[in-house]
C-alpha positions in Angstrom: -85.9 -60.8 101.4 -85.7 -57.1 102.6 -86.2 -55.8 106.3 -89.6 -53.7 107.3 -88.0 -50.3 108.0 -84.5 -50.5 105.9 -84.0 -46.8 104.5 -82.5 -43.5 105.6 -82.7 -42.0 108.9 -84.3 -38.6 107.1 -86.5 -41.1 106.0 -87.6 -42.5 109.5 -87.5 -39.6 111.0 -90.2 -38.0 108.6 -92.5 -40.8 108.6 -92.6 -41.5 112.7 -90.4 -39.0 114.3 -91.7 -37.0 117.6 -92.6 -33.7 115.6 -94.4 -35.9 112.7 -96.0 -37.9 115.3 -96.9 -34.4 117.3 -98.7 -33.4 114.1 -101.9 -35.4 113.9 -104.2 -36.4 116.3 -103.2 -40.1 115.6 -100.0 -39.3 115.8 -100.5 -37.6 119.5 -102.5 -41.0 120.9 -99.8 -42.9 119.6 -97.3 -41.0 122.1 -100.4 -40.8 124.6 -100.3 -44.7 124.8 -96.8 -45.3 125.0 -96.2 -42.7 127.8 -98.4 -44.7 129.3 -96.6 -47.7 129.4 -93.7 -46.3 130.6 -91.8 -46.6 127.1 -88.4 -45.1 127.5 -88.2 -44.1 124.1 -91.3 -42.3 122.4 -90.7 -42.0 119.3 -87.4 -42.6 116.6 
């Protein structure tokens, strides 16, 4: 059985990198919530 996020670095960045998150309202919400929670890493 394979792991959930197997794949290349490029794919990870394209799907869930910082710039990708900031490009949509939902993604900006994710960043905002992670900031509020005090996450050290906001995205990959």
